[in-house]
OpenMM code with the backbone's topology and positions (N, CA, C; nanometers):
from openmm import Vec3, app, unit

residues = "MET ARG CYS PHE PRO SER GLU PRO THR ALA LEU CYS ALA LEU ILE ILE VAL LEU VAL LEU ALA LEU VAL ILE PRO ILE ASN ARG SER ARG ALA GLN GLY ASP MET THR LEU GLY GLN GLU VAL TYR GLU GLU PHE CYS GLY ALA CYS HIS GLY TYR ASP GLY THR ALA LEU LEU PRO GLY ALA PRO SER PHE SER SER GLY GLU ARG LEU GLU GLN SER ASP THR VAL LEU LEU LYS SER ILE ARG ASP GLY LYS GLY ASP LEU MET PRO PRO TRP GLY ASP ILE LEU SER ASP GLU GLU ARG ILE ALA ILE LEU ALA TYR VAL ARG ARG ILE ALA ALA GLU ALA ALA SER ARG ASP ASN".split()
positions = [
    Vec3(5.9550, 21.3068, 2.7875),
    Vec3(6.0787, 21.3416, 2.8540),
    Vec3(6.1542, 21.4402, 2.7664),
    Vec3(6.2048, 21.5433, 2.8291),
    Vec3(6.2857, 21.6414, 2.7577),
    Vec3(6.4290, 21.6246, 2.8045),
    Vec3(6.5205, 21.6180, 2.7088),
    Vec3(6.6609, 21.5967, 2.7425),
    Vec3(6.7444, 21.6925, 2.6587),
    Vec3(6.7625, 21.8121, 2.7107),
    Vec3(6.8402, 21.9142, 2.6413),
    Vec3(6.9599, 21.9505, 2.7271),
    Vec3(7.0716, 21.9929, 2.6641),
    Vec3(7.1889, 22.0326, 2.7430),
    Vec3(7.1583, 22.1428, 2.8433),
    Vec3(7.0626, 22.2299, 2.8112),
    Vec3(7.0304, 22.3383, 2.9039),
    Vec3(6.9490, 22.2893, 3.0227),
    Vec3(6.8947, 22.1703, 3.0151),
    Vec3(6.8138, 22.1151, 3.1237),
    Vec3(6.8622, 21.9748, 3.1591),
    Vec3(6.9839, 21.9610, 3.2118),
    Vec3(7.0325, 21.8269, 3.2441),
    Vec3(6.9515, 21.7647, 3.3575),
    Vec3(6.9246, 21.6390, 3.3439),
    Vec3(6.8534, 21.5670, 3.4491),
    Vec3(6.9262, 21.4368, 3.4770),
    Vec3(6.8988, 21.3811, 3.5901),
    Vec3(6.9604, 21.2537, 3.6263),
    Vec3(6.9178, 21.1450, 3.5283),
    Vec3(6.7941, 21.1498, 3.4826),
    Vec3(6.7444, 21.0499, 3.3885),
    Vec3(6.8180, 21.0597, 3.2555),
    Vec3(6.8408, 21.1815, 3.2061),
    Vec3(6.9151, 21.2002, 3.0813),
    Vec3(7.0568, 21.1470, 3.0966),
    Vec3(7.1208, 21.1750, 3.2074),
    Vec3(7.2569, 21.1273, 3.2326),
    Vec3(7.2595, 20.9751, 3.2361),
    Vec3(7.1599, 20.9148, 3.2986),
    Vec3(7.1513, 20.7701, 3.3054),
    Vec3(7.1354, 20.7096, 3.1669),
    Vec3(7.0512, 20.7691, 3.0853),
    Vec3(7.0310, 20.7201, 2.9491),
    Vec3(7.1615, 20.7275, 2.8701),
    Vec3(7.2321, 20.8363, 2.8820),
    Vec3(7.3586, 20.8521, 2.8107),
    Vec3(7.4590, 20.7458, 2.8558),
    Vec3(7.4681, 20.7236, 2.9865),
    Vec3(7.5605, 20.6233, 3.0386),
    Vec3(7.5234, 20.4846, 2.9885),
    Vec3(7.3960, 20.4522, 2.9872),
    Vec3(7.3522, 20.3207, 2.9392),
    Vec3(7.3823, 20.3017, 2.7905),
    Vec3(7.3579, 20.4048, 2.7116),
    Vec3(7.3869, 20.3956, 2.5682),
    Vec3(7.5361, 20.3741, 2.5464),
    Vec3(7.6188, 20.4503, 2.6161),
    Vec3(7.7636, 20.4348, 2.6031),
    Vec3(7.8083, 20.2961, 2.6484),
    Vec3(7.7478, 20.2452, 2.7543),
    Vec3(7.7840, 20.1128, 2.8038),
    Vec3(7.7513, 20.0045, 2.7010),
    Vec3(7.6489, 20.0262, 2.6213),
    Vec3(7.6145, 19.9305, 2.5173),
    Vec3(7.7014, 19.9466, 2.3936),
    Vec3(7.7351, 20.0686, 2.3575),
    Vec3(7.8083, 20.0960, 2.2336),
    Vec3(7.9561, 20.0633, 2.2458),
    Vec3(8.0202, 20.0957, 2.3554),
    Vec3(8.1650, 20.0770, 2.3688),
    Vec3(8.2057, 19.9305, 2.3521),
    Vec3(8.1408, 19.8333, 2.4158),
    Vec3(8.1806, 19.6938, 2.3920),
    Vec3(8.1599, 19.6508, 2.2469),
    Vec3(8.0575, 19.7009, 2.1811),
    Vec3(8.0343, 19.6666, 2.0402),
    Vec3(8.1493, 19.7186, 1.9562),
    Vec3(8.1927, 19.8424, 1.9800),
    Vec3(8.3028, 19.8985, 1.9036),
    Vec3(8.4327, 19.8236, 1.9302),
    Vec3(8.4574, 19.7843, 2.0550),
    Vec3(8.5773, 19.7066, 2.0856),
    Vec3(8.5724, 19.5721, 2.0153),
    Vec3(8.4570, 19.5084, 2.0173),
    Vec3(8.4412, 19.3796, 1.9511),
    Vec3(8.4621, 19.3941, 1.8008),
    Vec3(8.4071, 19.4987, 1.7440),
    Vec3(8.4233, 19.5215, 1.6004),
    Vec3(8.5690, 19.5484, 1.5656),
    Vec3(8.6373, 19.6280, 1.6491),
    Vec3(8.7783, 19.6565, 1.6247),
    Vec3(8.8594, 19.5274, 1.6302),
    Vec3(8.8277, 19.4399, 1.7254),
    Vec3(8.8982, 19.3122, 1.7345),
    Vec3(8.8690, 19.2279, 1.6112),
    Vec3(8.7441, 19.2285, 1.5661),
    Vec3(8.7086, 19.1555, 1.4452),
    Vec3(8.7814, 19.2087, 1.3237),
    Vec3(8.7919, 19.3411, 1.3138),
    Vec3(8.8645, 19.4017, 1.2029),
    Vec3(9.0111, 19.3626, 1.2081),
    Vec3(9.0701, 19.3579, 1.3273),
    Vec3(9.2108, 19.3217, 1.3415),
    Vec3(9.2309, 19.1754, 1.3035),
    Vec3(9.1370, 19.0893, 1.3420),
    Vec3(9.1452, 18.9484, 1.3043),
    Vec3(9.1348, 18.9358, 1.1523),
    Vec3(9.0420, 19.0068, 1.0924),
    Vec3(9.0290, 19.0061, 0.9475),
    Vec3(9.1575, 19.0574, 0.8833),
    Vec3(9.2119, 19.1663, 0.9365),
    Vec3(9.3351, 19.2228, 0.8828),
    Vec3(9.4490, 19.1231, 0.8856),
    Vec3(9.4635, 19.0533, 0.9967),
    Vec3(9.5709, 18.9541, 1.0085),
    Vec3(9.5491, 18.8397, 0.9098),
    Vec3(9.4274, 18.7899, 0.8997),
    Vec3(9.3991, 18.6784, 0.8088),
    Vec3(9.4282, 18.7162, 0.6639),
    Vec3(9.3810, 18.8323, 0.6226),
    Vec3(9.3993, 18.8752, 0.4837),
    Vec3(9.5462, 18.9084, 0.4583),
    Vec3(9.6114, 18.9744, 0.5537),
    Vec3(9.7542, 19.0056, 0.5410),
    Vec3(9.8339, 18.8771, 0.5223),
    Vec3(9.8095, 18.7781, 0.6060),
    Vec3(9.8849, 18.6525, 0.5967),
    Vec3(9.8614, 18.5827, 0.4632),
    Vec3(9.7405, 18.5920, 0.4105),
    Vec3(9.7104, 18.5259, 0.2832),
    Vec3(9.7695, 18.6003, 0.1634),
    Vec3(9.7607, 18.7333, 0.1627),
    Vec3(9.7967, 18.8090, 0.0436),
    Vec3(9.9268, 18.8882, 0.0541),
    Vec3(9.9727, 18.9179, 0.1740),
    Vec3(10.0859, 19.0105, 0.1899),
    Vec3(10.2091, 18.9469, 0.2526),
    Vec3(10.1899, 18.8482, 0.3368),
    Vec3(10.2981, 18.7918, 0.4162),
    Vec3(10.4126, 18.7333, 0.3359),
    Vec3(10.3859, 18.6774, 0.2198),
    Vec3(10.4920, 18.6158, 0.1403),
    Vec3(10.5981, 18.7172, 0.0987),
    Vec3(10.5600, 18.8412, 0.0797),
    Vec3(10.6557, 18.9458, 0.0403),
    Vec3(10.6981, 19.0328, 0.1585),
    Vec3(10.6004, 19.0750, 0.2385),
    Vec3(10.6277, 19.1684, 0.3481),
    Vec3(10.6631, 19.0970, 0.4780),
    Vec3(10.6604, 18.9647, 0.4771),
    Vec3(10.6928, 18.8860, 0.5955),
    Vec3(10.5729, 18.8698, 0.6854),
    Vec3(10.5558, 18.7516, 0.7381),
    Vec3(10.4389, 18.7242, 0.8217),
    Vec3(10.4446, 18.7993, 0.9544),
    Vec3(10.5660, 18.8387, 0.9949),
    Vec3(10.5810, 18.9211, 1.1153),
    Vec3(10.6087, 19.0666, 1.0799),
    Vec3(10.5989, 19.1000, 0.9506),
    Vec3(10.6216, 19.2373, 0.9054),
    Vec3(10.7644, 19.2650, 0.8631),
    Vec3(10.8546, 19.1662, 0.8763),
    Vec3(10.9922, 19.1811, 0.8313),
    Vec3(11.0000, 19.1306, 0.6883),
    Vec3(11.0248, 19.2212, 0.5950),
    Vec3(11.0171, 19.1898, 0.4517),
    Vec3(11.1023, 19.0695, 0.4138),
    Vec3(11.0462, 18.9850, 0.3293),
    Vec3(11.1158, 18.8694, 0.2751),
    Vec3(11.1622, 18.8954, 0.1316),
    Vec3(11.0936, 18.9807, 0.0607),
    Vec3(11.1242, 19.0111, -0.0788),
    Vec3(11.2063, 19.1388, -0.0858),
    Vec3(11.3212, 19.1365, -0.1533),
    Vec3(11.3997, 19.2597, -0.1662),
    Vec3(11.3162, 19.3718, -0.2288),
    Vec3(11.3234, 19.4883, -0.1689),
    Vec3(11.2475, 19.6038, -0.2173),
    Vec3(11.1132, 19.6229, -0.1498),
    Vec3(11.0638, 19.5197, -0.0821),
    Vec3(10.9369, 19.5314, -0.0098),
    Vec3(10.9641, 19.5983, 0.1241),
    Vec3(10.8804, 19.6921, 0.1667),
    Vec3(10.9032, 19.7560, 0.2958),
    Vec3(10.8837, 19.6584, 0.4121),
    Vec3(10.9634, 19.6772, 0.5151),
    Vec3(10.9497, 19.6014, 0.6392),
    Vec3(10.8597, 19.6810, 0.7329),
    Vec3(10.7406, 19.6327, 0.7525),
    Vec3(10.6455, 19.7043, 0.8368),
    Vec3(10.6831, 19.6952, 0.9837),
    Vec3(10.7555, 19.5903, 1.0208),
    Vec3(10.7956, 19.5781, 1.1608),
    Vec3(10.8926, 19.6884, 1.2017),
    Vec3(10.9592, 19.7494, 1.1033),
    Vec3(11.0469, 19.8629, 1.1347),
    Vec3(10.9815, 19.9954, 1.0966),
    Vec3(10.8549, 19.9897, 1.0580),
    Vec3(10.7785, 20.1109, 1.0296),
    Vec3(10.8035, 20.1714, 0.8922),
    Vec3(10.8728, 20.0977, 0.8039),
    Vec3(10.9015, 20.1515, 0.6714),
    Vec3(10.7729, 20.1862, 0.5970),
    Vec3(10.7682, 20.3035, 0.5435),
    Vec3(10.6592, 20.3606, 0.4644),
    Vec3(10.5338, 20.3938, 0.5452),
    Vec3(10.5329, 20.3624, 0.6726),
    Vec3(10.4122, 20.3852, 0.7522),
    Vec3(10.3985, 20.5286, 0.7997),
    Vec3(10.4940, 20.6142, 0.7634),
    Vec3(10.4804, 20.7568, 0.7931),
    Vec3(10.3809, 20.8210, 0.6979),
    Vec3(10.3485, 20.7513, 0.5908),
    Vec3(10.2529, 20.8026, 0.4933),
    Vec3(10.1108, 20.7921, 0.5487),
    Vec3(10.0223, 20.8738, 0.4937),
    Vec3(9.8832, 20.8765, 0.5399),
    Vec3(9.8109, 20.7477, 0.5019),
    Vec3(9.7020, 20.7214, 0.5716),
    Vec3(9.6188, 20.6060, 0.5384),
    Vec3(9.5720, 20.6135, 0.3939),
    Vec3(9.5367, 20.7323, 0.3477),
    Vec3(9.4877, 20.7492, 0.2105),
    Vec3(9.5929, 20.7038, 0.1102),
    Vec3(9.7166, 20.7451, 0.1305),
    Vec3(9.8251, 20.7079, 0.0388),
    Vec3(9.8491, 20.5572, 0.0438),
    Vec3(9.8522, 20.5010, 0.1643),
    Vec3(9.8788, 20.3577, 0.1776),
    Vec3(9.7645, 20.2725, 0.1224),
    Vec3(9.6416, 20.3151, 0.1444),
    Vec3(9.5276, 20.2415, 0.0887),
    Vec3(9.5279, 20.2466, -0.0629),
    Vec3(9.5708, 20.3585, -0.1193),
    Vec3(9.5828, 20.3702, -0.2649),
    Vec3(9.6895, 20.2737, -0.3162),
    Vec3(9.8008, 20.2613, -0.2426),
    Vec3(9.9062, 20.1673, -0.2818),
    Vec3(9.8551, 20.0240, -0.2798),
    Vec3(9.7790, 19.9900, -0.1769),
    Vec3(9.7232, 19.8549, -0.1691),
    Vec3(9.6264, 19.8321, -0.2848),
    Vec3(9.5423, 19.9302, -0.3111),
    Vec3(9.4413, 19.9168, -0.4171),
    Vec3(9.5048, 19.9111, -0.5559),
    Vec3(9.5988, 20.0044, -0.5824),
    Vec3(9.6512, 20.0203, -0.7183),
    Vec3(9.7850, 19.9528, -0.7425),
    Vec3(9.8500, 19.9049, -0.6370),
    Vec3(9.9810, 19.8425, -0.6517),
    Vec3(10.0917, 19.9461, -0.6532),
    Vec3(10.2156, 19.8969, -0.6620),
    Vec3(10.3332, 19.9840, -0.6636),
    Vec3(10.4270, 19.9365, -0.7754),
    Vec3(10.4080, 19.9901, -0.8937),
    Vec3(10.4957, 19.9557, -1.0061),
    Vec3(10.4995, 19.8066, -1.0321),
    Vec3(10.6231, 19.7570, -1.0543),
    Vec3(10.6399, 19.6137, -1.0827),
    Vec3(10.6538, 19.5299, -0.9561),
    Vec3(10.6736, 19.5977, -0.8416),
    Vec3(10.6992, 19.5237, -0.7182),
    Vec3(10.5737, 19.4684, -0.6523),
    Vec3(10.4657, 19.5455, -0.6559),
    Vec3(10.3456, 19.5048, -0.5832),
    Vec3(10.2250, 19.5095, -0.6755),
    Vec3(10.1532, 19.3988, -0.6848),
    Vec3(10.0354, 19.3977, -0.7723),
    Vec3(9.9210, 19.4797, -0.7123),
    Vec3(9.8295, 19.5246, -0.7961),
    Vec3(9.7105, 19.5927, -0.7438),
    Vec3(9.6145, 19.4901, -0.6834),
    Vec3(9.5599, 19.5251, -0.5684),
    Vec3(9.4669, 19.4345, -0.4993),
    Vec3(9.3233, 19.4867, -0.5034),
    Vec3(9.3013, 19.5963, -0.5761),
    Vec3(9.1693, 19.6594, -0.5787),
    Vec3(9.0573, 19.5714, -0.6288),
    Vec3(9.0864, 19.4842, -0.7241),
    Vec3(8.9823, 19.3956, -0.7782),
    Vec3(8.9703, 19.2649, -0.7002),
    Vec3(9.0631, 19.2428, -0.6069),
    Vec3(9.0662, 19.1168, -0.5333),
    Vec3(9.0179, 19.1345, -0.3899),
    Vec3(9.0604, 19.2447, -0.3269),
    Vec3(9.0247, 19.2701, -0.1877),
    Vec3(8.9209, 19.3810, -0.1782),
    Vec3(8.8284, 19.3651, -0.0866),
    Vec3(8.7261, 19.4674, -0.0635),
    Vec3(8.7866, 19.5871, 0.0089),
    Vec3(8.7135, 19.6983, 0.0100),
    Vec3(8.7574, 19.8154, 0.0868),
    Vec3(8.7781, 19.7770, 0.2332),
    Vec3(8.6847, 19.6997, 0.2879),
    Vec3(8.6938, 19.6578, 0.4282),
    Vec3(8.8209, 19.5775, 0.4526),
    Vec3(8.8546, 19.4880, 0.3617),
    Vec3(8.9748, 19.4065, 0.3784),
    Vec3(9.1014, 19.4914, 0.3695),
    Vec3(9.1035, 19.5860, 0.2758),
    Vec3(9.2216, 19.6723, 0.2616),
    Vec3(9.2400, 19.7610, 0.3853),
    Vec3(9.1306, 19.8129, 0.4387),
    Vec3(9.1376, 19.8945, 0.5605),
    Vec3(9.1844, 19.8089, 0.6780),
    Vec3(9.1354, 19.6866, 0.6871),
    Vec3(9.1749, 19.5962, 0.7956),
    Vec3(9.3231, 19.5596, 0.7851),
    Vec3(9.3726, 19.5390, 0.6631),
    Vec3(9.5155, 19.5112, 0.6442),
    Vec3(9.5982, 19.6282, 0.6944),
    Vec3(9.5602, 19.7482, 0.6566),
    Vec3(9.6359, 19.8660, 0.6988),
    Vec3(9.6372, 19.8785, 0.8515),
    Vec3(9.5250, 19.8558, 0.9146),
    Vec3(9.5198, 19.8616, 1.0616),
    Vec3(9.6118, 19.7557, 1.1220),
    Vec3(9.6118, 19.6376, 1.0636),
    Vec3(9.6971, 19.5293, 1.1129),
    Vec3(9.8450, 19.5639, 1.0945),
    Vec3(9.8811, 19.6197, 0.9799),
    Vec3(10.0198, 19.6586, 0.9529),
    Vec3(10.0651, 19.7657, 1.0522),
    Vec3(9.9787, 19.8617, 1.0791),
    Vec3(10.0147, 19.9651, 1.1772),
    Vec3(10.0315, 19.9041, 1.3167),
    Vec3(9.9528, 19.8023, 1.3481),
    Vec3(9.9682, 19.7351, 1.4776),
    Vec3(10.1000, 19.6587, 1.4832),
    Vec3(10.1391, 19.5944, 1.3729),
    Vec3(10.2685, 19.5246, 1.3686),
    Vec3(10.3801, 19.6221, 1.4024),
    Vec3(10.3773, 19.7389, 1.3386),
    Vec3(10.4822, 19.8395, 1.3616),
    Vec3(10.4804, 19.8891, 1.5058),
    Vec3(10.3615, 19.9136, 1.5600),
    Vec3(10.3504, 19.9635, 1.6974),
    Vec3(10.4016, 19.8595, 1.7970),
    Vec3(10.3667, 19.7343, 1.7767),
    Vec3(10.4123, 19.6285, 1.8666),
    Vec3(10.5633, 19.6101, 1.8580),
    Vec3(10.6189, 19.6180, 1.7377),
    Vec3(10.7646, 19.6062, 1.7215),
    Vec3(10.8349, 19.7233, 1.7904),
    Vec3(10.7800, 19.8431, 1.7757),
    Vec3(10.8404, 19.9604, 1.8388),
    Vec3(10.8354, 19.9492, 1.9910),
    Vec3(10.7260, 19.8965, 2.0450),
    Vec3(10.7157, 19.8848, 2.1910),
    Vec3(10.8112, 19.7780, 2.2440),
    Vec3(10.8388, 19.6742, 2.1655),
    Vec3(10.9358, 19.5724, 2.2077),
    Vec3(11.0775, 19.6283, 2.2061),
    Vec3(11.1041, 19.7177, 2.1110),
    Vec3(11.2381, 19.7751, 2.0990),
    Vec3(11.2691, 19.8767, 2.2079),
    Vec3(11.1656, 19.9291, 2.2721),
    Vec3(11.1865, 20.0312, 2.3768),
    Vec3(11.1922, 19.9721, 2.5134),
] * unit.nanometer
topology = app.Topology()
chain = topology.addChain("A")
for resn in residues:
    res = topology.addResidue(resn, chain)
    for name in ("N", "CA", "C"):
        topology.addAtom(name, app.Element.getBySymbol(name[0]), res)
């Protein structure tokens, strides 16, 4: 079977649709798993200072529910999680995996998005 863009066939289109139908649910499931991981790790390691709902409990800690500091890029925020922030936030690089830190960031961004949608 030849399947090139210059020679589209119904069979090629069907194969593409089937592959997408298999991949999209896997990605959604993985995203949900990452969000669950993010929430679990956030609640264990971050909630005591940043608040379990994202409203900071510790003076000087950003409130993620109001979007504080979330204007920064993922790279900057992941570096903060990994390396800490001065005396206020310990470094988590030796404690949390890259996957866990990425999942926390995704969860924090979701907290802010959900809070913003409730406010509107």
